[in-house]
MITI-405446 format. One record per residue (C-alpha): x, y, z; residue number from 1; residue in one letter. Coordinates in steps of 0.25 Angstrom, whole numbers, always signed. Layout:
<seros>
<east=X	north=Y	up=Z	keti=NUM	guke=A>
...
</seros>
This chain:
<seros>
<east=+109	north=+187	up=-329	keti=1	guke=M>
<east=+97	north=+179	up=-324	keti=2	guke=E>
<east=+106	north=+166	up=-326	keti=3	guke=S>
<east=+117	north=+172	up=-318	keti=4	guke=A>
<east=+108	north=+174	up=-307	keti=5	guke=I>
<east=+102	north=+160	up=-307	keti=6	guke=A>
<east=+116	north=+154	up=-307	keti=7	guke=E>
<east=+121	north=+163	up=-295	keti=8	guke=D>
<east=+124	north=+153	up=-283	keti=9	guke=P>
<east=+125	north=+164	up=-273	keti=10	guke=S>
<east=+115	north=+167	up=-262	keti=11	guke=P>
<east=+112	north=+180	up=-269	keti=12	guke=F>
<east=+106	north=+184	up=-282	keti=13	guke=V>
<east=+113	north=+196	up=-289	keti=14	guke=R>
<east=+103	north=+206	up=-296	keti=15	guke=P>
<east=+103	north=+206	up=-311	keti=16	guke=S>
<east=+110	north=+216	up=-319	keti=17	guke=V>
<east=+97	north=+222	up=-324	keti=18	guke=S>
<east=+91	north=+223	up=-310	keti=19	guke=A>
<east=+104	north=+230	up=-305	keti=20	guke=Q>
<east=+103	north=+240	up=-316	keti=21	guke=R>
<east=+88	north=+242	up=-314	keti=22	guke=R>
<east=+90	north=+244	up=-299	keti=23	guke=A>
<east=+101	north=+254	up=-301	keti=24	guke=R>
<east=+93	north=+262	up=-311	keti=25	guke=A>
<east=+81	north=+262	up=-302	keti=26	guke=A>
<east=+88	north=+266	up=-289	keti=27	guke=S>
<east=+100	north=+275	up=-294	keti=28	guke=S>
<east=+104	north=+284	up=-282	keti=29	guke=R>
<east=+96	north=+297	up=-282	keti=30	guke=V>
<east=+97	north=+308	up=-271	keti=31	guke=P>
<east=+91	north=+304	up=-258	keti=32	guke=G>
<east=+90	north=+289	up=-262	keti=33	guke=S>
<east=+94	north=+278	up=-253	keti=34	guke=I>
<east=+100	north=+264	up=-255	keti=35	guke=R>
<east=+91	north=+254	up=-248	keti=36	guke=I>
<east=+94	north=+239	up=-246	keti=37	guke=L>
<east=+81	north=+231	up=-244	keti=38	guke=F>
<east=+83	north=+218	up=-237	keti=39	guke=V>
<east=+71	north=+208	up=-238	keti=40	guke=A>
<east=+69	north=+194	up=-234	keti=41	guke=G>
<east=+59	north=+191	up=-245	keti=42	guke=I>
<east=+58	north=+198	up=-258	keti=43	guke=F>
<east=+50	north=+194	up=-271	keti=44	guke=P>
<east=+46	north=+184	up=-275	keti=45	guke=P>
<east=+44	north=+181	up=-260	keti=46	guke=D>
<east=+31	north=+185	up=-255	keti=47	guke=R>
<east=+28	north=+193	up=-242	keti=48	guke=G>
<east=+28	north=+207	up=-237	keti=49	guke=G>
<east=+43	north=+211	up=-238	keti=50	guke=P>
<east=+44	north=+204	up=-252	keti=51	guke=A>
<east=+33	north=+213	up=-257	keti=52	guke=S>
<east=+37	north=+226	up=-249	keti=53	guke=Y>
<east=+52	north=+226	up=-252	keti=54	guke=V>
<east=+52	north=+226	up=-268	keti=55	guke=P>
<east=+41	north=+237	up=-268	keti=56	guke=K>
<east=+47	north=+246	up=-258	keti=57	guke=V>
<east=+61	north=+244	up=-264	keti=58	guke=A>
<east=+56	north=+247	up=-278	keti=59	guke=A>
<east=+49	north=+260	up=-272	keti=60	guke=A>
<east=+61	north=+265	up=-266	keti=61	guke=L>
<east=+69	north=+263	up=-279	keti=62	guke=V>
<east=+58	north=+271	up=-286	keti=63	guke=R>
<east=+61	north=+282	up=-275	keti=64	guke=R>
<east=+76	north=+282	up=-279	keti=65	guke=G>
<east=+82	north=+273	up=-269	keti=66	guke=H>
<east=+92	north=+262	up=-272	keti=67	guke=H>
<east=+86	north=+248	up=-267	keti=68	guke=V>
<east=+92	north=+234	up=-266	keti=69	guke=Q>
<east=+85	north=+222	up=-260	keti=70	guke=V>
<east=+92	north=+210	up=-253	keti=71	guke=I>
<east=+82	north=+199	up=-250	keti=72	guke=C>
<east=+81	north=+184	up=-248	keti=73	guke=L>
<east=+75	north=+176	up=-259	keti=74	guke=S>
<east=+72	north=+162	up=-263	keti=75	guke=D>
<east=+74	north=+166	up=-278	keti=76	guke=I>
<east=+88	north=+172	up=-279	keti=77	guke=V>
<east=+89	north=+171	up=-294	keti=78	guke=R>
<east=+79	north=+182	up=-296	keti=79	guke=R>
<east=+85	north=+194	up=-304	keti=80	guke=A>
<east=+75	north=+204	up=-298	keti=81	guke=D>
<east=+77	north=+213	up=-311	keti=82	guke=A>
<east=+63	north=+219	up=-309	keti=83	guke=D>
<east=+66	north=+227	up=-297	keti=84	guke=H>
<east=+72	north=+241	up=-297	keti=85	guke=S>
<east=+81	north=+237	up=-285	keti=86	guke=F>
<east=+92	north=+226	up=-283	keti=87	guke=L>
<east=+88	north=+213	up=-277	keti=88	guke=V>
<east=+98	north=+204	up=-270	keti=89	guke=R>
<east=+92	north=+190	up=-266	keti=90	guke=R>
<east=+98	north=+181	up=-256	keti=91	guke=I>
<east=+95	north=+166	up=-256	keti=92	guke=R>
<east=+85	north=+164	up=-245	keti=93	guke=R>
<east=+87	north=+149	up=-245	keti=94	guke=G>
<east=+102	north=+149	up=-240	keti=95	guke=Q>
<east=+106	north=+143	up=-227	keti=96	guke=F>
<east=+101	north=+153	up=-217	keti=97	guke=W>
<east=+115	north=+157	up=-211	keti=98	guke=P>
<east=+121	north=+159	up=-225	keti=99	guke=L>
<east=+109	north=+167	up=-229	keti=100	guke=R>
<east=+110	north=+176	up=-217	keti=101	guke=V>
<east=+124	north=+179	up=-220	keti=102	guke=V>
<east=+122	north=+180	up=-235	keti=103	guke=A>
<east=+110	north=+190	up=-233	keti=104	guke=T>
<east=+118	north=+198	up=-223	keti=105	guke=T>
<east=+130	north=+199	up=-232	keti=106	guke=F>
<east=+121	north=+203	up=-244	keti=107	guke=A>
<east=+114	north=+214	up=-236	keti=108	guke=I>
<east=+127	north=+219	up=-231	keti=109	guke=W>
<east=+133	north=+220	up=-245	keti=110	guke=R>
<east=+121	north=+227	up=-250	keti=111	guke=A>
<east=+119	north=+236	up=-238	keti=112	guke=A>
<east=+132	north=+243	up=-240	keti=113	guke=R>
<east=+127	north=+249	up=-253	keti=114	guke=L>
<east=+114	north=+254	up=-247	keti=115	guke=H>
<east=+110	north=+265	up=-237	keti=116	guke=D>
<east=+101	north=+256	up=-229	keti=117	guke=L>
<east=+94	north=+242	up=-228	keti=118	guke=L>
<east=+79	north=+241	up=-228	keti=119	guke=Y>
<east=+76	north=+227	up=-222	keti=120	guke=V>
<east=+64	north=+219	up=-225	keti=121	guke=N>
<east=+69	north=+206	up=-220	keti=122	guke=G>
<east=+82	north=+199	up=-216	keti=123	guke=L>
<east=+83	north=+209	up=-205	keti=124	guke=G>
<east=+95	north=+203	up=-197	keti=125	guke=F>
<east=+104	north=+201	up=-210	keti=126	guke=E>
<east=+101	north=+215	up=-214	keti=127	guke=S>
<east=+104	north=+221	up=-200	keti=128	guke=A>
<east=+118	north=+214	up=-200	keti=129	guke=I>
<east=+121	north=+218	up=-214	keti=130	guke=A>
<east=+116	north=+233	up=-211	keti=131	guke=A>
<east=+125	north=+233	up=-199	keti=132	guke=L>
<east=+137	north=+228	up=-207	keti=133	guke=L>
<east=+134	north=+238	up=-218	keti=134	guke=A>
<east=+131	north=+250	up=-209	keti=135	guke=G>
<east=+118	north=+252	up=-215	keti=136	guke=R>
<east=+104	north=+256	up=-208	keti=137	guke=P>
<east=+92	north=+247	up=-209	keti=138	guke=T>
<east=+77	north=+249	up=-210	keti=139	guke=V>
<east=+69	north=+236	up=-207	keti=140	guke=H>
<east=+55	north=+233	up=-211	keti=141	guke=K>
<east=+48	north=+224	up=-201	keti=142	guke=I>
<east=+34	north=+218	up=-205	keti=143	guke=V>
<east=+33	north=+207	up=-195	keti=144	guke=G>
<east=+41	north=+200	up=-183	keti=145	guke=D>
<east=+51	north=+191	up=-190	keti=146	guke=Y>
<east=+54	north=+184	up=-176	keti=147	guke=A>
<east=+40	north=+180	up=-174	keti=148	guke=W>
<east=+37	north=+175	up=-188	keti=149	guke=E>
<east=+50	north=+167	up=-187	keti=150	guke=R>
<east=+46	north=+161	up=-173	keti=151	guke=A>
<east=+33	north=+157	up=-178	keti=152	guke=V>
<east=+38	north=+151	up=-191	keti=153	guke=G>
<east=+48	north=+143	up=-183	keti=154	guke=R>
<east=+38	north=+138	up=-172	keti=155	guke=G>
<east=+45	north=+146	up=-161	keti=156	guke=W>
<east=+33	north=+154	up=-158	keti=157	guke=F>
<east=+18	north=+152	up=-160	keti=158	guke=T>
<east=+12	north=+165	up=-155	keti=159	guke=G>
<east=+8	north=+178	up=-162	keti=160	guke=T>
<east=+18	north=+189	up=-166	keti=161	guke=I>
<east=+13	north=+198	up=-154	keti=162	guke=N>
<east=+15	north=+186	up=-145	keti=163	guke=Q>
<east=+29	north=+184	up=-150	keti=164	guke=Y>
<east=+32	north=+199	up=-146	keti=165	guke=Q>
<east=+29	north=+196	up=-132	keti=166	guke=R>
<east=+33	north=+182	up=-130	keti=167	guke=S>
<east=+45	north=+177	up=-122	keti=168	guke=A>
<east=+56	north=+172	up=-132	keti=169	guke=K>
<east=+65	north=+160	up=-132	keti=170	guke=N>
<east=+79	north=+161	up=-139	keti=171	guke=W>
<east=+74	north=+158	up=-153	keti=172	guke=R>
<east=+64	north=+169	up=-153	keti=173	guke=L>
<east=+73	north=+179	up=-146	keti=174	guke=R>
<east=+83	north=+176	up=-158	keti=175	guke=F>
<east=+73	north=+178	up=-169	keti=176	guke=I>
<east=+69	north=+191	up=-162	keti=177	guke=D>
<east=+83	north=+195	up=-162	keti=178	guke=F>
<east=+84	north=+192	up=-177	keti=179	guke=I>
<east=+72	north=+201	up=-179	keti=180	guke=R>
<east=+75	north=+212	up=-170	keti=181	guke=T>
<east=+90	north=+214	up=-171	keti=182	guke=F>
<east=+89	north=+221	up=-185	keti=183	guke=P>
<east=+78	north=+230	up=-181	keti=184	guke=L>
<east=+87	north=+235	up=-169	keti=185	guke=R>
<east=+97	north=+239	up=-179	keti=186	guke=L>
<east=+87	north=+245	up=-190	keti=187	guke=A>
<east=+86	north=+260	up=-191	keti=188	guke=H>
<east=+71	north=+260	up=-195	keti=189	guke=E>
<east=+61	north=+249	up=-195	keti=190	guke=I>
<east=+48	north=+249	up=-204	keti=191	guke=I>
<east=+36	north=+242	up=-200	keti=192	guke=V>
<east=+22	north=+242	up=-207	keti=193	guke=P>
<east=+13	north=+243	up=-195	keti=194	guke=S>
<east=+12	north=+249	up=-181	keti=195	guke=Q>
<east=+10	north=+235	up=-176	keti=196	guke=Y>
<east=+24	north=+231	up=-181	keti=197	guke=L>
<east=+30	north=+244	up=-176	keti=198	guke=R>
<east=+25	north=+240	up=-162	keti=199	guke=R>
<east=+30	north=+226	up=-164	keti=200	guke=T>
<east=+44	north=+230	up=-169	keti=201	guke=V>
<east=+45	north=+240	up=-157	keti=202	guke=H>
<east=+42	north=+228	up=-148	keti=203	guke=G>
<east=+56	north=+222	up=-152	keti=204	guke=W>
<east=+63	north=+234	up=-145	keti=205	guke=D>
<east=+64	north=+241	up=-158	keti=206	guke=I>
<east=+63	north=+257	up=-156	keti=207	guke=P>
<east=+50	north=+262	up=-161	keti=208	guke=A>
<east=+56	north=+274	up=-167	keti=209	guke=E>
<east=+63	north=+266	up=-178	keti=210	guke=K>
<east=+50	north=+258	up=-182	keti=211	guke=I>
<east=+43	north=+264	up=-193	keti=212	guke=R>
<east=+29	north=+260	up=-198	keti=213	guke=V>
<east=+27	north=+260	up=-213	keti=214	guke=V>
<east=+14	north=+253	up=-217	keti=215	guke=P>
<east=+14	north=+243	up=-229	keti=216	guke=N>
<east=+8	north=+247	up=-242	keti=217	guke=A>
<east=+4	north=+241	up=-255	keti=218	guke=V>
<east=+10	north=+245	up=-268	keti=219	guke=A>
<east=+2	north=+245	up=-281	keti=220	guke=A>
<east=+1	north=+231	up=-286	keti=221	guke=R>
<east=-2	north=+225	up=-300	keti=222	guke=T>
<east=-12	north=+214	up=-299	keti=223	guke=R>
<east=-10	north=+201	up=-305	keti=224	guke=S>
<east=-21	north=+198	up=-315	keti=225	guke=D>
<east=-18	north=+183	up=-315	keti=226	guke=S>
<east=-20	north=+181	up=-300	keti=227	guke=A>
<east=-34	north=+176	up=-299	keti=228	guke=S>
<east=-41	north=+168	up=-288	keti=229	guke=L>
<east=-49	north=+156	up=-292	keti=230	guke=P>
<east=-64	north=+159	up=-294	keti=231	guke=S>
<east=-72	north=+158	up=-281	keti=232	guke=W>
<east=-87	north=+160	up=-278	keti=233	guke=K>
<east=-86	north=+164	up=-264	keti=234	guke=G>
<east=-77	north=+174	up=-256	keti=235	guke=R>
<east=-62	north=+175	up=-257	keti=236	guke=T>
<east=-54	north=+178	up=-244	keti=237	guke=L>
<east=-39	north=+180	up=-246	keti=238	guke=M>
<east=-27	north=+181	up=-238	keti=239	guke=T>
<east=-13	north=+184	up=-241	keti=240	guke=V>
<east=-2	north=+180	up=-232	keti=241	guke=C>
<east=+10	north=+171	up=-228	keti=242	guke=R>
<east=+5	north=+157	up=-224	keti=243	guke=L>
<east=+10	north=+158	up=-210	keti=244	guke=V>
<east=+2	north=+156	up=-197	keti=245	guke=P>
<east=+0	north=+170	up=-193	keti=246	guke=W>
<east=-7	north=+174	up=-206	keti=247	guke=K>
<east=-20	north=+166	up=-201	keti=248	guke=G>
<east=-23	north=+159	up=-214	keti=249	guke=V>
<east=-27	north=+147	up=-206	keti=250	guke=D>
<east=-38	north=+155	up=-199	keti=251	guke=G>
<east=-43	north=+159	up=-213	keti=252	guke=L>
<east=-44	north=+145	up=-218	keti=253	guke=I>
<east=-51	north=+140	up=-205	keti=254	guke=R>
<east=-62	north=+151	up=-207	keti=255	guke=L>
<east=-65	north=+146	up=-221	keti=256	guke=L>
<east=-75	north=+135	up=-217	keti=257	guke=P>
<east=-83	north=+146	up=-211	keti=258	guke=E>
<east=-83	north=+155	up=-223	keti=259	guke=L>
<east=-90	north=+148	up=-234	keti=260	guke=P>
<east=-88	north=+152	up=-249	keti=261	guke=E>
<east=-75	north=+159	up=-244	keti=262	guke=T>
<east=-61	north=+155	up=-250	keti=263	guke=R>
<east=-48	north=+159	up=-244	keti=264	guke=L>
<east=-36	north=+163	up=-254	keti=265	guke=V>
<east=-23	north=+163	up=-247	keti=266	guke=I>
<east=-11	north=+170	up=-254	keti=267	guke=A>
<east=+3	north=+167	up=-248	keti=268	guke=G>
<east=+11	north=+155	up=-244	keti=269	guke=D>
<east=+19	north=+151	up=-231	keti=270	guke=G>
<east=+22	north=+139	up=-223	keti=271	guke=H>
<east=+8	north=+138	up=-217	keti=272	guke=S>
<east=+2	north=+135	up=-231	keti=273	guke=R>
<east=+2	north=+119	up=-229	keti=274	guke=D>
<east=-6	north=+120	up=-216	keti=275	guke=Q>
<east=-16	north=+130	up=-222	keti=276	guke=L>
<east=-19	north=+121	up=-233	keti=277	guke=Q>
<east=-21	north=+110	up=-224	keti=278	guke=A>
<east=-30	north=+118	up=-216	keti=279	guke=L>
<east=-39	north=+121	up=-228	keti=280	guke=T>
<east=-41	north=+106	up=-230	keti=281	guke=H>
<east=-44	north=+103	up=-215	keti=282	guke=S>
<east=-54	north=+115	up=-215	keti=283	guke=T>
<east=-60	north=+111	up=-228	keti=284	guke=G>
<east=-58	north=+124	up=-235	keti=285	guke=V>
<east=-47	north=+120	up=-245	keti=286	guke=E>
<east=-56	north=+123	up=-257	keti=287	guke=S>
<east=-58	north=+137	up=-252	keti=288	guke=R>
<east=-43	north=+141	up=-249	keti=289	guke=V>
<east=-34	north=+145	up=-260	keti=290	guke=L>
<east=-19	north=+146	up=-257	keti=291	guke=F>
<east=-12	north=+155	up=-267	keti=292	guke=L>
<east=+2	north=+153	up=-262	keti=293	guke=G>
<east=+12	north=+164	up=-264	keti=294	guke=D>
<east=+7	north=+174	up=-274	keti=295	guke=V>
<east=+13	north=+187	up=-281	keti=296	guke=P>
<east=+8	north=+200	up=-275	keti=297	guke=Q>
<east=+1	north=+204	up=-287	keti=298	guke=D>
<east=-7	north=+191	up=-286	keti=299	guke=A>
<east=-10	north=+194	up=-272	keti=300	guke=V>
<east=-16	north=+207	up=-276	keti=301	guke=T>
<east=-25	north=+201	up=-286	keti=302	guke=A>
<east=-30	north=+190	up=-277	keti=303	guke=Y>
<east=-33	north=+200	up=-266	keti=304	guke=L>
<east=-42	north=+207	up=-276	keti=305	guke=T>
<east=-50	north=+194	up=-279	keti=306	guke=Q>
<east=-52	north=+191	up=-264	keti=307	guke=A>
<east=-65	north=+195	up=-256	keti=308	guke=D>
<east=-57	north=+198	up=-244	keti=309	guke=A>
<east=-42	north=+198	up=-239	keti=310	guke=F>
<east=-40	north=+192	up=-225	keti=311	guke=V>
<east=-27	north=+192	up=-216	keti=312	guke=L>
<east=-29	north=+183	up=-204	keti=313	guke=N>
<east=-15	north=+186	up=-198	keti=314	guke=S>
<east=-11	north=+186	up=-183	keti=315	guke=S>
<east=+1	north=+195	up=-187	keti=316	guke=Y>
<east=+3	north=+206	up=-197	keti=317	guke=E>
<east=+13	north=+217	up=-197	keti=318	guke=G>
<east=+5	north=+226	up=-208	keti=319	guke=L>
<east=-1	north=+216	up=-218	keti=320	guke=P>
<east=+3	north=+221	up=-232	keti=321	guke=H>
<east=-7	north=+211	up=-238	keti=322	guke=V>
<east=-18	north=+218	up=-231	keti=323	guke=V>
<east=-14	north=+231	up=-239	keti=324	guke=L>
<east=-14	north=+222	up=-252	keti=325	guke=E>
<east=-28	north=+218	up=-249	keti=326	guke=A>
<east=-32	north=+233	up=-247	keti=327	guke=F>
<east=-26	north=+237	up=-260	keti=328	guke=A>
<east=-34	north=+225	up=-267	keti=329	guke=A>
<east=-47	north=+230	up=-261	keti=330	guke=R>
<east=-49	north=+217	up=-254	keti=331	guke=T>
<east=-56	north=+217	up=-240	keti=332	guke=P>
<east=-47	north=+214	up=-229	keti=333	guke=V>
<east=-49	north=+206	up=-216	keti=334	guke=I>
<east=-37	north=+205	up=-207	keti=335	guke=A>
<east=-34	north=+202	up=-193	keti=336	guke=T>
<east=-29	north=+213	up=-183	keti=337	guke=A>
<east=-15	north=+207	up=-183	keti=338	guke=A>
<east=-3	north=+216	up=-181	keti=339	guke=G>
<east=-3	north=+228	up=-191	keti=340	guke=G>
<east=-15	north=+223	up=-199	keti=341	guke=T>
<east=-24	north=+232	up=-190	keti=342	guke=G>
<east=-16	north=+244	up=-195	keti=343	guke=E>
<east=-21	north=+243	up=-209	keti=344	guke=I>
<east=-34	north=+235	up=-208	keti=345	guke=V>
<east=-45	north=+243	up=-201	keti=346	guke=Q>
<east=-57	north=+235	up=-197	keti=347	guke=H>
<east=-70	north=+238	up=-205	keti=348	guke=N>
<east=-62	north=+250	up=-212	keti=349	guke=I>
<east=-53	north=+243	up=-222	keti=350	guke=N>
<east=-54	north=+229	up=-218	keti=351	guke=G>
<east=-59	north=+219	up=-207	keti=352	guke=L>
<east=-50	north=+217	up=-195	keti=353	guke=L>
<east=-51	north=+205	up=-186	keti=354	guke=V>
<east=-44	north=+200	up=-173	keti=355	guke=P>
<east=-33	north=+191	up=-175	keti=356	guke=V>
<east=-37	north=+176	up=-173	keti=357	guke=G>
<east=-52	north=+179	up=-173	keti=358	guke=D>
<east=-57	north=+170	up=-184	keti=359	guke=S>
<east=-72	north=+173	up=-181	keti=360	guke=A>
<east=-69	north=+188	up=-183	keti=361	guke=A>
<east=-61	north=+184	up=-196	keti=362	guke=L>
<east=-73	north=+176	up=-201	keti=363	guke=K>
<east=-83	north=+187	up=-198	keti=364	guke=S>
<east=-74	north=+197	up=-206	keti=365	guke=A>
<east=-74	north=+188	up=-218	keti=366	guke=I>
<east=-89	north=+185	up=-217	keti=367	guke=E>
<east=-92	north=+200	up=-216	keti=368	guke=Q>
<east=-84	north=+203	up=-229	keti=369	guke=L>
<east=-91	north=+192	up=-236	keti=370	guke=W>
<east=-105	north=+198	up=-231	keti=371	guke=R>
<east=-102	north=+212	up=-234	keti=372	guke=E>
<east=-94	north=+214	up=-247	keti=373	guke=P>
<east=-96	north=+229	up=-246	keti=374	guke=E>
<east=-88	north=+229	up=-233	keti=375	guke=L>
<east=-77	north=+223	up=-240	keti=376	guke=G>
<east=-77	north=+233	up=-251	keti=377	guke=R>
<east=-77	north=+244	up=-241	keti=378	guke=R>
<east=-66	north=+239	up=-233	keti=379	guke=L>
<east=-58	north=+236	up=-246	keti=380	guke=A>
<east=-60	north=+250	up=-252	keti=381	guke=N>
<east=-56	north=+257	up=-239	keti=382	guke=E>
<east=-44	north=+248	up=-237	keti=383	guke=A>
<east=-39	north=+251	up=-251	keti=384	guke=A>
<east=-40	north=+266	up=-249	keti=385	guke=E>
<east=-34	north=+266	up=-235	keti=386	guke=R>
<east=-22	north=+257	up=-241	keti=387	guke=S>
<east=-19	north=+267	up=-251	keti=388	guke=R>
<east=-19	north=+279	up=-241	keti=389	guke=A>
<east=-11	north=+272	up=-230	keti=390	guke=H>
<east=-3	north=+261	up=-236	keti=391	guke=F>
<east=+3	north=+268	up=-249	keti=392	guke=D>
<east=+15	north=+261	up=-254	keti=393	guke=F>
<east=+22	north=+274	up=-258	keti=394	guke=D>
<east=+20	north=+280	up=-244	keti=395	guke=A>
<east=+26	north=+267	up=-238	keti=396	guke=M>
<east=+38	north=+268	up=-247	keti=397	guke=V>
<east=+40	north=+283	up=-244	keti=398	guke=A>
<east=+40	north=+280	up=-229	keti=399	guke=S>
<east=+50	north=+268	up=-230	keti=400	guke=T>
<east=+59	north=+277	up=-239	keti=401	guke=E>
<east=+58	north=+288	up=-228	keti=402	guke=E>
<east=+63	north=+278	up=-217	keti=403	guke=I>
<east=+74	north=+273	up=-226	keti=404	guke=L>
<east=+79	north=+287	up=-229	keti=405	guke=R>
<east=+79	north=+291	up=-214	keti=406	guke=A>
<east=+87	north=+279	up=-211	keti=407	guke=V>
<east=+97	north=+282	up=-222	keti=408	guke=V>
<east=+98	north=+296	up=-217	keti=409	guke=S>
<east=+100	north=+292	up=-203	keti=410	guke=G>
<east=+87	north=+298	up=-198	keti=411	guke=N>
<east=+75	north=+292	up=-191	keti=412	guke=R>
<east=+63	north=+290	up=-200	keti=413	guke=A>
<east=+52	north=+300	up=-197	keti=414	guke=P>
<east=+41	north=+296	up=-189	keti=415	guke=N>
<east=+31	north=+299	up=-201	keti=416	guke=T>
<east=+34	north=+286	up=-207	keti=417	guke=V>
<east=+29	north=+278	up=-196	keti=418	guke=Q>
<east=+16	north=+277	up=-203	keti=419	guke=T>
<east=+4	north=+272	up=-195	keti=420	guke=E>
<east=-4	north=+262	up=-203	keti=421	guke=A>
<east=-19	north=+265	up=-204	keti=422	guke=V>
</seros>
């Protein structure tokens, strides 16, 4: 069957026979079950929040007796996905863009007719059109502002996400705002991971009563024993992020000359990598900066446990899942008070919080942890305990399931699932 998949010239990959049988066995209809179509722009082996979230939540919903299928974009369309307990249909990402939009919409429409609702984690516009044609409700998960990210990436806007919300827009920015917002106007419910994003989405003229806050959570992970950092006699500072301007990795590199005996380990990749590597040379710290590139999640967990501190120097975050990963690894956290980060990091309680763009405060926080190792241990222990209490994976899945059930039954989800992050 693998060879048949490899030779398939279509833009889709058909799930293997074994994957279909496993999925049917795992998700046979039981009383009260619902048929959920996940739609995702990224999916393993892609890296990123949705690529981590979708397979774990999909598998959890299958274990709860629901039928689940995933449709996603992928660079690797020949992957059989036999290890999943649900069906995965991959659409070739590298197609000519208009053809890809049509192919994606058609594939979502065909699948939607066999499901009770769509749970959209990407490809929002295509999902909205397909759901309209199929007569199915949608629930969207929003973890950021697609329009702002696209505008910054294309050089159409240079300000922060908060500035973007208030700025005057030319026709190009209005168009990508429409692509972002149109599907949400049609959505039955919208899930966001933080109160910050709830306010942001409400600012797009989306009714507040259909925006539900369900904070991110960390599932139990296995640690990769083969993921070891090179030996180092000094302190290890680690960051995990996409290498894009708003993650502030350049600011961390510029601080290193003032932090002797400190190395910076960077896990992640992105279009800013070449500029960041050039910056390490121009600042003379290339020997103290380690670019790991894109690494598997179990390796990230292992690397975090080997770091003396984790730092997130972002100017924007919805609710940073990687901070929860650092909490679970019992690695002391330093983060900027950007977006929803302040909803999970409480200064001097479970981490150190510094103002966005304040390099002096960031340097001072790092030096404080280096001087006071007992402080780092106290913060890390408190973070791990609070994370278990307030960011439980099963509780997140249960809240999500409650919202999906309410939509299928035609009811509004109860307000109790609007969980306040703490």
